C-alpha positions in Angstrom: 85.0 -72.4 -147.8 83.4 -75.2 -149.7 82.9 -77.1 -146.4 80.2 -74.6 -145.4 78.3 -74.7 -148.7 77.0 -78.3 -148.4 73.7 -80.0 -147.5 75.2 -80.9 -144.2 76.0 -77.3 -143.5 72.5 -76.3 -144.4 71.1 -78.8 -142.0 73.4 -77.5 -139.3 72.2 -73.9 -140.0 68.6 -75.0 -139.9 69.1 -76.8 -136.6 70.9 -73.7 -135.2 68.1 -71.5 -136.4 65.3 -73.6 -134.8 67.2 -73.9 -131.5 68.0 -70.2 -131.6 64.3 -69.4 -131.9 63.6 -71.5 -128.8 66.4 -69.8 -126.9 65.1 -66.4 -127.9 61.6 -67.4 -126.9 62.3 -69.0 -123.6 65.8 -68.0 -122.4 66.7 -71.7 -122.1 67.5 -74.8 -124.1 70.6 -73.7 -126.0 73.2 -76.3 -125.3 70.6 -78.7 -124.0 68.9 -78.8 -127.4 71.7 -77.9 -129.8 74.3 -80.5 -128.7 72.0 -83.6 -129.0 70.5 -82.3 -132.2 74.0 -82.1 -133.8 75.0 -85.5 -132.5 71.9 -87.1 -133.9 72.5 -85.3 -137.3 75.8 -87.1 -137.3 77.9 -83.9 -138.0 81.6 -84.2 -137.2 81.2 -88.0 -137.5 78.8 -87.9 -134.5 81.7 -87.3 -132.1 80.5 -85.6 -129.0 83.8 -83.7 -128.4 83.6 -82.1 -131.9 79.9 -81.1 -131.4 80.4 -79.7 -127.9 83.3 -77.5 -129.0 81.3 -76.1 -132.0 78.2 -75.6 -129.9 80.1 -73.7 -127.2 81.8 -71.5 -129.8 78.4 -70.6 -131.3 76.9 -70.0 -127.9 79.7 -67.5 -127.1 78.6 -65.5 -130.1 74.8 -65.5 -129.7 74.8 -65.2 -125.9 77.0 -62.1 -126.2 74.4 -60.4 -128.2 71.6 -61.2 -125.7 73.8 -60.2 -122.8 74.6 -56.8 -124.5 70.8 -56.1 -124.9 70.1 -56.9 -121.3 73.1 -54.9 -120.0 72.0 -51.9 -122.0 68.6 -52.1 -120.4 70.1 -52.4 -117.0 68.4 -55.7 -116.2 71.3 -57.9 -114.9 72.3 -58.0 -111.3 76.0 -57.5 -111.9 77.2 -58.3 -108.4 75.4 -61.6 -108.5 76.8 -62.3 -112.0 80.3 -61.6 -110.7 80.1 -64.3 -108.0 78.7 -66.8 -110.5 81.6 -66.0 -113.0 84.2 -66.4 -110.2 82.9 -69.9 -109.6 82.0 -70.9 -113.2 84.8 -69.8 -115.4 87.7 -71.8 -113.7 85.5 -74.9 -113.6 84.4 -74.5 -117.2 88.1 -74.3 -118.2 89.2 -77.2 -116.1 86.3 -79.5 -116.9 87.4 -80.5 -120.5 90.9 -81.3 -119.2 89.5 -83.4 -116.4 87.5 -85.4 -118.9 90.6 -85.9 -121.2 92.6 -87.1 -118.2 89.9 -89.7 -117.6 90.9 -91.6 -120.8 93.2 -91.2 -123.8 91.2 -93.6 -125.9 89.1 -91.7 -128.5 86.2 -94.1 -128.5 86.1 -94.2 -124.7 86.2 -90.4 -124.5 83.3 -90.2 -126.9 81.3 -92.7 -124.8 82.1 -90.8 -121.6 81.0 -87.5 -123.1 77.7 -88.9 -124.5 77.0 -90.4 -121.1 77.7 -87.0 -119.4 75.5 -85.1 -121.9 72.7 -87.7 -121.5 72.6 -87.4 -117.7 73.0 -83.6 -118.0 69.9 -83.4 -120.3 67.8 -85.5 -117.8 69.0 -83.2 -115.0 68.0 -80.1 -117.0 64.6 -81.6 -117.7 64.2 -82.3 -113.9 65.1 -78.7 -113.0 62.2 -77.4 -115.1 59.7 -79.5 -113.1 61.4 -78.4 -109.9 60.9 -74.8 -110.8 57.1 -75.3 -111.2 57.0 -77.1 -107.8 58.9 -74.3 -106.1 56.5 -71.7 -107.4 53.5 -73.8 -106.4 54.7 -74.0 -102.8 55.4 -70.3 -102.8 51.8 -69.6 -104.0 50.4 -71.9 -101.2 52.5 -70.1 -98.6 50.9 -66.8 -99.6 52.7 -65.8 -102.7 55.5 -63.9 -101.0 57.6 -62.7 -103.9 60.7 -62.2 -101.7 63.2 -59.3 -102.0 63.5 -57.9 -105.6 67.0 -56.7 -104.7 68.3 -59.4 -102.3 71.7 -59.3 -100.7 74.1 -61.6 -102.6 75.0 -64.8 -100.8 78.6 -65.4 -102.0 79.2 -69.0 -101.0 76.0 -70.6 -102.3 76.3 -68.5 -105.4 79.9 -69.5 -105.9 79.0 -73.2 -105.6 76.2 -72.8 -108.1 78.7 -71.2 -110.5 81.2 -74.0 -110.0 78.6 -76.7 -110.7 77.2 -74.9 -113.7 80.8 -74.3 -115.0 81.7 -77.9 -114.7 78.5 -79.0 -116.5 79.0 -76.5 -119.3 82.7 -77.3 -119.7 82.1 -81.0 -120.1 78.7 -81.1 -121.9 77.8 -77.6 -123.0 74.5 -78.1 -121.1 73.5 -76.1 -118.0 74.4 -72.4 -118.6 70.7 -71.5 -119.0 68.4 -74.2 -117.6 70.4 -75.4 -114.5 71.9 -72.2 -113.4 68.7 -70.2 -113.7 66.8 -72.8 -111.6 69.5 -72.5 -108.9 69.2 -68.7 -109.0 65.4 -69.0 -108.6 65.9 -71.1 -105.5 68.5 -68.9 -104.0 66.9 -65.5 -104.9 63.1 -66.0 -105.4 62.5 -62.3 -105.4 64.4 -61.6 -108.6 62.2 -60.7 -111.5 62.1 -62.8 -114.7 64.0 -60.2 -116.7 66.7 -59.9 -114.0 67.0 -63.7 -113.9 67.5 -64.0 -117.6 69.7 -60.9 -117.8 72.0 -62.1 -115.0 72.2 -65.5 -116.4 73.1 -64.2 -119.9 75.8 -61.9 -118.6 77.5 -64.7 -116.6 77.1 -67.1 -119.4 79.3 -65.2 -121.8 82.6 -65.7 -120.0 81.5 -69.1 -118.9 80.9 -70.5 -122.4 83.9 -68.6 -123.7 86.2 -70.3 -121.2 84.6 -73.7 -121.9 85.0 -73.1 -125.7 88.7 -72.1 -125.4 89.5 -75.2 -123.3 87.7 -77.5 -125.7 89.3 -75.9 -128.8 92.7 -76.2 -127.2 92.1 -80.0 -126.6 90.0 -81.0 -129.6 90.4 -78.2 -132.1 87.5 -76.4 -133.9 85.6 -77.7 -136.9 84.8 -74.5 -138.8 82.5 -76.4 -141.1 80.2 -76.9 -138.1 80.8 -73.7 -136.2 80.2 -71.2 -139.0 76.8 -72.5 -140.2 75.8 -73.0 -136.6 76.5 -69.3 -135.9 74.9 -68.2 -139.1 71.7 -70.1 -138.2 71.5 -69.5 -134.4 72.1 -65.7 -134.3 69.1 -64.7 -136.5 67.0 -67.5 -134.8 67.7 -66.0 -131.4 66.9 -62.5 -132.6 63.6 -63.7 -134.1 62.7 -65.7 -131.0 63.2 -62.7 -128.8 61.1 -60.5 -131.1 58.1 -62.8 -131.1 58.4 -64.0 -127.5 55.7 -61.6 -126.1 53.1 -63.2 -128.5 53.9 -66.9 -127.8 52.7 -68.9 -124.8 56.0 -70.0 -123.5 54.7 -72.6 -121.1 53.7 -74.8 -124.0 57.2 -74.5 -125.5 58.9 -75.2 -122.2 56.8 -78.3 -121.6 57.7 -79.5 -125.1 61.4 -78.9 -124.2 61.0 -81.2 -121.2 59.7 -84.0 -123.4 62.5 -83.4 -126.0 65.2 -83.2 -123.3 64.1 -86.4 -121.7 64.0 -88.3 -125.0 67.3 -86.9 -126.1 68.9 -87.8 -122.7 67.7 -91.4 -122.9 68.7 -91.6 -126.6 72.3 -90.4 -125.8 72.6 -92.8 -122.9 71.4 -95.5 -125.4 74.0 -94.4 -128.0 76.7 -94.6 -125.3 75.7 -98.2 -124.4 74.7 -97.4 -120.9 74.3 -100.8 -119.2 70.5 -100.6 -118.3 69.7 -99.9 -122.0 72.1 -102.6 -123.4 75.3 -102.4 -125.5 74.4 -104.4 -128.6 71.7 -102.3 -130.2 69.8 -99.0 -130.0 66.2 -98.9 -128.7 64.2 -96.4 -130.7 60.9 -97.8 -129.6 62.0 -97.4 -125.9 62.9 -93.8 -126.6 59.6 -93.1 -128.2 57.8 -94.8 -125.3 59.7 -92.7 -122.8 58.6 -89.5 -124.6 55.0 -90.7 -124.6 55.1 -91.6 -121.0 56.6 -88.2 -120.0 53.9 -86.4 -122.1 51.0 -88.4 -120.6 52.3 -89.1 -117.1 53.6 -85.7 -116.0 50.1 -84.0 -115.8 49.0 -86.9 -113.6 52.0 -86.5 -111.3 51.4 -82.8 -111.3 47.8 -83.3 -110.2 48.9 -85.4 -107.2 51.5 -82.8 -106.2 48.7 -80.1 -106.3 46.6 -82.3 -104.0 49.6 -82.8 -101.7 49.6 -79.0 -101.4 45.9 -78.9 -100.6 44.7 -77.9 -104.0 42.3 -79.6 -106.4 43.7 -82.0 -109.0 43.4 -79.3 -111.7 42.7 -75.6 -111.8 44.4 -72.4 -110.6 47.2 -71.7 -110.3 47.7 -73.1 -113.7 51.0 -74.3 -115.1 51.1 -71.3 -117.5 50.8 -69.0 -114.4 53.5 -70.8 -112.5 55.7 -70.9 -115.5 56.5 -67.1 -115.3 59.7 -67.9 -113.3 58.6 -66.1 -110.2 54.9 -65.9 -110.3 53.6 -64.6 -107.0 49.9 -65.4 -107.9 46.9 -65.4 -105.6 46.5 -66.7 -102.1 44.7 -70.0 -103.0 42.4 -71.7 -100.5 42.3 -75.5 -100.1 39.0 -75.6 -102.1 40.8 -74.1 -105.1 39.3 -70.6 -104.8 41.6 -67.7 -104.9 41.8 -64.4 -103.2 43.5 -61.2 -104.4 44.9 -60.4 -107.7 47.1 -62.4 -110.1 50.4 -60.6 -110.1 53.6 -61.9 -111.7 56.5 -60.4 -109.9 58.7 -58.1 -112.0 
């Protein structure tokens, strides 16, 4: 009991609370933010396996609450969630054993996990940008929102579940960001609430399977898991409560910068060859964050011009950031016709 009444435990609870607020606000960023935050705090000796196991255990708790709320309101597409679960749960369970089979050396295992998490974070950041581009192309094609109750495509959905399950089982990253982006690409007509609800419902057995496998292999450090749960659960509830009053596009863009910096920092910690093996590069990591912050708007402007739109203007990132914004039919000059209409 004394293990959870320490300054370290308090820092874990605070980190859990902050990340929980972000999850409640945006529906994304749980494992992608929590795992690197705990590694950088040095909890569990900074060992990736210990942190991943505790993070997955906490996620199984706070995502269950979110899924229950959405299920009560009838928002999830249960058939779609079923196919995701069929693909994700076995892979989430097998993933940790596959990593363990890769090496029996504890230091090498830690390095492999940090590399995996680093690349998973960069992948998660890239999926956010991909979502905006998908919505931009949809607006330019006339804003067709697609079928709000689409027929389920079993094979592609199963493959998405398998990829997401493997990512979550190995790194704890991907149950929110990566899987939701894939769902958006496969089922563009699903409303935002159905996307989030479906993802939360399938995420519960997914993270539970991953947590069980990781606990069986690495054990569970209750000194990390308990304060993490105590912090993340109220944070998630608070985030969900204030979400309607907060511009989520700014938060999600901040998440992209943080994910990119965290991904590079973890690759650096793991001694990834392009970053060197002798020392860390905090200046490089800071420069990467600054470049992402400053360069992305410029790249976005050129992508708009490639779609026949002006460098800046409507549809704005905030409009496109509503998961499946249908928008207005936009002319090449940047003028728009019709009404703004988020699908839902």
